[in-house]
TIMI-2910 file (N, C-alpha, C, CB; in pm, 1 decimal, decimal comma, always signed):
<rs>
+----------+----------+----------+----------+----------+----------+----------+----------+----------+----------+----------+----------+------+
!      n_x !      n_y !      n_z !     ca_x !     ca_y !     ca_z !      c_x !      c_y !      c_z !     cb_x !     cb_y !     cb_z ! resn !
+----------+----------+----------+----------+----------+----------+----------+----------+----------+----------+----------+----------+------+
! +12311,1 !  +7514,0 !  +9626,4 ! +12274,6 !  +7498,6 !  +9765,6 ! +12288,6 !  +7632,3 !  +9838,6 ! +12361,3 !  +7390,6 !  +9832,4 !  Met !
! +12403,6 !  +7698,7 !  +9821,3 ! +12426,5 !  +7826,4 !  +9885,8 ! +12328,3 !  +7930,0 !  +9835,2 ! +12569,1 !  +7873,1 !  +9863,0 !  Leu !
! +12301,3 !  +7929,1 !  +9708,0 ! +12210,7 !  +8027,0 !  +9650,4 ! +12067,9 !  +8007,8 !  +9702,5 ! +12213,2 !  +8017,7 !  +9498,0 !  Trp !
! +12028,6 !  +7882,5 !  +9722,2 ! +11896,1 !  +7858,6 !  +9773,5 ! +11878,3 !  +7915,4 !  +9915,7 ! +11867,3 !  +7709,8 !  +9772,0 !  Asp !
! +11980,0 !  +7899,1 !  +9997,2 ! +11975,9 !  +7955,3 ! +10135,1 ! +11974,3 !  +8106,0 ! +10128,5 ! +12097,7 !  +7907,2 ! +10220,1 !  Ile !
! +12052,4 !  +8160,6 ! +10038,8 ! +12059,1 !  +8307,5 ! +10026,3 ! +11923,8 !  +8364,4 !  +9984,4 ! +12167,9 !  +8348,6 !  +9923,9 !  Leu !
! +11857,7 !  +8295,9 !  +9884,7 ! +11724,7 !  +8340,6 !  +9838,3 ! +11623,9 !  +8327,2 !  +9951,5 ! +11677,7 !  +8258,2 !  +9714,1 !  Tyr !
! +11633,1 !  +8226,7 ! +10031,7 ! +11542,4 !  +8208,9 ! +10143,7 ! +11558,4 !  +8323,1 ! +10246,9 ! +11567,3 !  +8072,1 ! +10210,2 !  Leu !
! +11679,8 !  +8353,2 ! +10280,7 ! +11707,1 !  +8457,0 ! +10376,1 ! +11660,2 !  +8592,4 ! +10324,8 ! +11854,3 !  +8460,6 ! +10408,1 !  Val !
! +11686,2 !  +8620,5 ! +10198,5 ! +11647,1 !  +8748,3 ! +10138,7 ! +11495,8 !  +8755,9 ! +10135,9 ! +11706,1 !  +8764,8 !  +9995,3 !  Ile !
! +11429,8 !  +8645,3 ! +10098,3 ! +11285,6 !  +8640,4 ! +10090,1 ! +11222,8 !  +8662,5 ! +10231,3 ! +11240,6 !  +8504,0 ! +10029,5 !  Gly !
! +11280,5 !  +8604,0 ! +10336,5 ! +11227,1 !  +8625,3 ! +10467,6 ! +11243,6 !  +8769,8 ! +10512,7 ! +11292,6 !  +8532,6 ! +10564,8 !  Leu !
! +11358,7 !  +8832,2 ! +10481,2 ! +11381,9 !  +8971,6 ! +10519,1 ! +11283,6 !  +9065,6 ! +10450,7 ! +11524,5 !  +9012,4 ! +10485,2 !  Ile !
! +11266,2 !  +9046,6 ! +10315,1 ! +11180,2 !  +9132,9 ! +10238,3 ! +11034,2 !  +9107,7 ! +10286,6 ! +11197,4 !  +9106,1 ! +10082,4 !  Val !
! +10994,5 !  +8986,8 ! +10311,7 ! +10862,4 !  +8956,3 ! +10357,9 ! +10832,6 !  +9019,4 ! +10497,7 ! +10845,2 !  +8805,2 ! +10362,4 !  Gly !
! +10934,7 !  +9016,7 ! +10583,7 ! +10913,8 !  +9078,0 ! +10712,5 ! +10896,4 !  +9227,9 ! +10703,6 ! +11027,0 !  +9045,9 ! +10802,4 !  Gly !
! +10976,2 !  +9293,7 ! +10619,3 ! +10970,1 !  +9436,3 ! +10602,0 ! +10833,3 !  +9479,0 ! +10540,0 ! +11087,8 !  +9482,7 ! +10513,7 !  Val !
! +10793,2 !  +9408,4 ! +10439,0 ! +10662,3 !  +9440,2 ! +10371,6 ! +10548,3 !  +9415,2 ! +10469,1 ! +10641,3 !  +9352,6 ! +10240,5 !  Val !
! +10551,7 !  +9306,1 ! +10545,8 ! +10449,9 !  +9274,5 ! +10641,7 ! +10440,1 !  +9378,8 ! +10748,2 ! +10475,2 !  +9142,4 ! +10702,3 !  Gly !
! +10555,5 !  +9424,0 ! +10797,1 ! +10558,0 !  +9527,7 ! +10898,1 ! +10495,7 !  +9660,7 ! +10847,0 ! +10702,3 !  +9550,7 ! +10943,5 !  Phe !
! +10529,8 !  +9699,3 ! +10722,9 ! +10476,6 !  +9823,2 ! +10665,8 ! +10327,0 !  +9814,7 ! +10645,2 ! +10544,9 !  +9854,8 ! +10533,9 !  Leu !
! +10276,6 !  +9699,4 ! +10601,2 ! +10132,5 !  +9681,1 ! +10580,0 ! +10061,6 !  +9686,9 ! +10712,4 ! +10102,3 !  +9547,5 ! +10508,7 !  Ile !
! +10111,8 !  +9620,9 ! +10814,3 ! +10049,5 !  +9616,2 ! +10945,5 ! +10046,8 !  +9759,0 ! +11006,1 ! +10126,4 !  +9516,5 ! +11039,3 !  Ala !
! +10159,1 !  +9832,2 ! +10994,4 ! +10165,6 !  +9966,7 ! +11047,2 ! +10057,8 ! +10057,9 ! +10982,2 ! +10306,6 ! +10024,6 ! +11024,2 !  Arg !
! +10049,2 ! +10049,6 ! +10851,4 !  +9952,4 ! +10130,5 ! +10778,9 !  +9810,6 ! +10097,7 ! +10821,0 !  +9968,0 ! +10110,4 ! +10629,7 !  Thr !
!  +9780,2 !  +9968,9 ! +10836,6 !  +9647,7 !  +9922,1 ! +10880,0 !  +9618,3 !  +9975,4 ! +11016,5 !  +9639,1 !  +9768,6 ! +10880,0 !  Tyr !
!  +9710,8 !  +9965,9 ! +11110,5 !  +9684,3 ! +10010,1 ! +11247,4 !  +9668,3 ! +10162,7 ! +11255,0 !  +9797,7 !  +9964,4 ! +11340,5 !  Met !
!  +9741,3 ! +10237,7 ! +11175,9 !  +9722,3 ! +10383,4 ! +11171,0 !  +9585,5 ! +10421,8 ! +11121,6 !  +9826,3 ! +10447,0 ! +11082,8 !  Lys !
!  +9537,8 ! +10356,0 ! +11018,1 !  +9403,0 ! +10380,1 ! +10966,4 !  +9297,2 ! +10338,7 ! +11068,9 !  +9381,7 ! +10303,8 ! +10834,2 !  Lys !
!  +9318,5 ! +10230,1 ! +11137,6 !  +9220,7 ! +10177,3 ! +11235,1 !  +9212,0 ! +10273,2 ! +11353,2 !  +9260,8 ! +10033,2 ! +11284,1 !  Tyr !
!  +9326,9 ! +10320,4 ! +11403,2 !  +9326,1 ! +10410,4 ! +11516,6 !  +9269,3 ! +10550,6 ! +11480,3 !  +9468,1 ! +10423,5 ! +11571,4 !  Leu !
!  +9289,4 ! +10590,7 ! +11359,0 !  +9233,3 ! +10719,4 ! +11316,5 !  +9079,8 ! +10707,5 ! +11306,5 !  +9294,9 ! +10764,2 ! +11178,9 !  Lys !
!  +9030,8 ! +10592,4 ! +11260,6 !  +8886,6 ! +10570,2 ! +11247,2 !  +8820,3 ! +10541,3 ! +11378,6 !  +8859,7 ! +10457,6 ! +11152,9 !  Lys !
!  +8887,3 ! +10470,2 ! +11468,4 !  +8834,9 ! +10433,0 ! +11600,2 !  +8934,4 ! +10475,1 ! +11707,9 !  +8806,9 ! +10279,7 ! +11608,1 !  Asn !
!  +8934,7 ! +10603,3 ! +11745,1 !  +9029,6 ! +10644,1 ! +11843,6 !  +9009,5 ! +10579,0 ! +11975,9 !  +9025,5 ! +10787,2 ! +11859,2 !  Pro !
!  +9118,4 ! +10548,9 ! +12050,6 !  +9104,9 ! +10475,6 ! +12178,1 !  +9041,5 ! +10560,7 ! +12284,3 !  +9240,0 ! +10426,8 ! +12226,8 !  Pro !
!  +9042,8 ! +10693,9 ! +12272,5 !  +8979,9 ! +10777,5 ! +12374,7 !  +8911,2 ! +10890,7 ! +12300,8 !  +9084,7 ! +10831,7 ! +12480,8 !  Ile !
!  +8795,6 ! +10937,0 ! +12353,7 !  +8724,6 ! +11046,3 ! +12294,2 !  +8692,0 ! +11149,3 ! +12403,6 !  +8596,5 ! +10996,2 ! +12223,2 !  Asn !
!  +8619,4 ! +11256,4 ! +12364,3 !  +8591,6 ! +11364,6 ! +12455,8 !  +8504,7 ! +11316,9 ! +12575,0 !  +8522,1 ! +11478,8 ! +12380,8 !  Glu !
!  +8408,8 ! +11231,0 ! +12548,9 !  +8323,2 ! +11183,4 ! +12654,0 !  +8402,4 ! +11104,9 ! +12759,7 !  +8213,0 ! +11097,4 ! +12595,3 !  Gln !
!  +8498,6 ! +11026,1 ! +12714,4 !  +8582,3 ! +10952,4 ! +12810,2 !  +8665,2 ! +11043,8 ! +12896,1 !  +8673,0 ! +10856,8 ! +12737,9 !  Met !
!  +8718,6 ! +11153,3 ! +12833,3 !  +8797,6 ! +11248,5 ! +12910,0 !  +8710,6 ! +11317,9 ! +13015,0 !  +8862,3 ! +11352,2 ! +12816,7 !  Ile !
!  +8585,6 ! +11356,5 ! +12978,1 !  +8496,2 ! +11422,7 ! +13071,5 !  +8469,0 ! +11327,2 ! +13188,8 !  +8363,0 ! +11465,7 ! +13000,9 !  Lys !
!  +8441,3 ! +11199,6 ! +13158,7 !  +8411,8 ! +11101,7 ! +13263,6 !  +8528,9 ! +11082,8 ! +13356,9 !  +8373,3 ! +10968,7 ! +13202,7 !  Thr !
!  +8648,3 ! +11073,3 ! +13296,4 !  +8772,7 ! +11051,8 ! +13374,6 !  +8795,7 ! +11169,6 ! +13468,1 !  +8896,3 ! +11033,3 ! +13280,1 !  Met !
!  +8783,4 ! +11291,5 ! +13419,4 !  +8808,4 ! +11408,7 ! +13499,5 !  +8704,3 ! +11427,6 ! +13603,7 !  +8816,6 ! +11528,9 ! +13414,8 !  Met !
!  +8581,4 ! +11395,9 ! +13571,6 !  +8471,4 ! +11398,6 ! +13672,2 !  +8496,0 ! +11298,5 ! +13782,0 !  +8335,4 ! +11369,4 ! +13606,2 !  Ser !
!  +8547,3 ! +11180,3 ! +13747,3 !  +8579,3 ! +11081,1 ! +13844,8 !  +8687,7 ! +11123,2 ! +13940,2 !  +8618,0 ! +10958,2 ! +13778,2 !  Gly !
!  +8774,6 ! +11211,6 ! +13895,8 !  +8880,3 ! +11265,8 ! +13982,2 !  +8835,4 ! +11384,9 ! +14062,3 !  +8999,3 ! +11304,0 ! +13900,4 !  Met !
!  +8706,1 ! +11423,0 ! +14047,7 !  +8654,6 ! +11534,3 ! +14124,1 !  +8669,4 ! +11667,6 ! +14059,2 !  +8718,5 ! +11538,4 ! +14252,1 !  Gly !
!  +8699,1 ! +11671,3 ! +13931,2 !  +8713,0 ! +11800,4 ! +13864,9 !  +8601,6 ! +11813,1 ! +13759,4 !  +8855,6 ! +11815,3 ! +13799,5 !  Arg !
!  +8563,1 ! +11937,7 ! +13737,0 !  +8468,5 ! +11967,6 ! +13632,9 !  +8546,4 ! +12026,2 ! +13514,3 !  +8357,8 ! +12065,4 ! +13683,9 !  Thr !
!  +8566,2 ! +11953,9 ! +13411,2 !  +8653,8 ! +12008,8 ! +13301,9 !  +8582,2 ! +12107,3 ! +13215,8 !  +8707,2 ! +11897,2 ! +13213,1 !  Pro !
!  +8656,6 ! +12209,8 ! +13171,7 !  +8603,1 ! +12305,5 ! +13076,7 !  +8631,1 ! +12249,7 ! +12936,4 !  +8666,6 ! +12449,3 ! +13096,8 !  Ser !
!  +8562,5 ! +12307,4 ! +12837,5 !  +8582,5 ! +12260,8 ! +12701,6 !  +8728,0 ! +12284,4 ! +12655,1 !  +8483,9 ! +12331,3 ! +12607,3 !  Gln !
!  +8786,6 ! +12394,0 ! +12704,7 !  +8925,3 ! +12424,2 ! +12673,0 !  +9020,4 ! +12315,5 ! +12720,2 !  +8964,4 ! +12556,0 ! +12734,0 !  Lys !
!  +8997,3 ! +12266,4 ! +12842,4 !  +9082,3 ! +12158,7 ! +12896,8 !  +9061,3 ! +12031,3 ! +12820,2 !  +9053,4 ! +12135,1 ! +13045,3 !  Gln !
!  +8938,9 ! +12001,0 ! +12779,7 !  +8909,1 ! +11883,2 ! +12701,2 !  +8982,4 ! +11888,6 ! +12565,0 !  +8756,7 ! +11870,6 ! +12680,8 !  Ile !
!  +8975,3 ! +12005,1 ! +12502,2 !  +9042,8 ! +12025,3 ! +12374,2 !  +9190,9 ! +12007,1 ! +12385,7 !  +9013,3 ! +12161,6 ! +12320,0 !  Asn !
!  +9251,0 ! +12059,7 ! +12495,5 !  +9393,0 ! +12046,4 ! +12515,1 !  +9433,2 ! +11898,7 ! +12531,4 !  +9436,3 ! +12127,5 ! +12636,6 !  Gln !
!  +9354,1 ! +11824,9 ! +12606,4 !  +9385,3 ! +11682,5 ! +12624,0 !  +9368,3 ! +11606,6 ! +12496,7 !  +9298,9 ! +11621,4 ! +12730,7 !  Met !
!  +9269,4 ! +11642,7 ! +12415,9 !  +9249,8 ! +11570,6 ! +12288,5 !  +9366,7 ! +11601,8 ! +12191,9 !  +9111,7 ! +11610,6 ! +12222,7 !  Met !
!  +9415,1 ! +11726,7 ! +12193,8 !  +9537,4 ! +11755,5 ! +12112,5 !  +9656,1 ! +11677,2 ! +12154,8 !  +9572,8 ! +11900,7 ! +12119,2 !  Lys !
!  +9673,8 ! +11663,6 ! +12284,7 !  +9784,5 ! +11583,2 ! +12338,4 !  +9774,3 ! +11440,7 ! +12295,3 !  +9788,2 ! +11590,0 ! +12489,0 !  Gln !
!  +9653,9 ! +11378,7 ! +12301,2 !  +9632,4 ! +11245,0 ! +12264,3 !  +9658,8 ! +11224,1 ! +12113,5 !  +9492,8 ! +11204,9 ! +12301,7 !  Met !
!  +9612,8 ! +11319,1 ! +12030,2 !  +9628,8 ! +11307,5 ! +11887,1 !  +9775,5 ! +11331,0 ! +11846,6 !  +9536,4 ! +11406,7 ! +11815,6 !  Asn !
!  +9847,4 ! +11402,7 ! +11926,5 !  +9989,6 ! +11429,6 ! +11902,3 ! +10070,6 ! +11300,0 ! +11905,5 ! +10044,3 ! +11529,1 ! +12007,0 !  Lys !
! +10032,7 ! +11202,1 ! +11985,1 ! +10108,0 ! +11081,0 ! +11999,6 ! +10064,8 ! +10975,2 ! +11896,9 ! +10092,7 ! +11028,1 ! +12140,2 !  Phe !
!  +9965,5 ! +11002,2 ! +11820,1 !  +9918,8 ! +10906,8 ! +11721,0 !  +9974,2 ! +10935,4 ! +11585,3 !  +9770,3 ! +10906,2 ! +11715,1 !  Met !
+----------+----------+----------+----------+----------+----------+----------+----------+----------+----------+----------+----------+------+
</rs>
């Protein structure tokens, strides 16, 4: 009886860890393939704020965005 409960708890812990690692890997691949923001979005956002962005500024913002991924 005690061993059955112990096996169940160990199985749940191992399953949770493996599931987390698989989900994390999947999300990293998905975000790399489909980034949430791109250069065109940055241009539109900065134009909406009344600024005309240079390519250097856009590249800097893209580097910052990729740094957090």
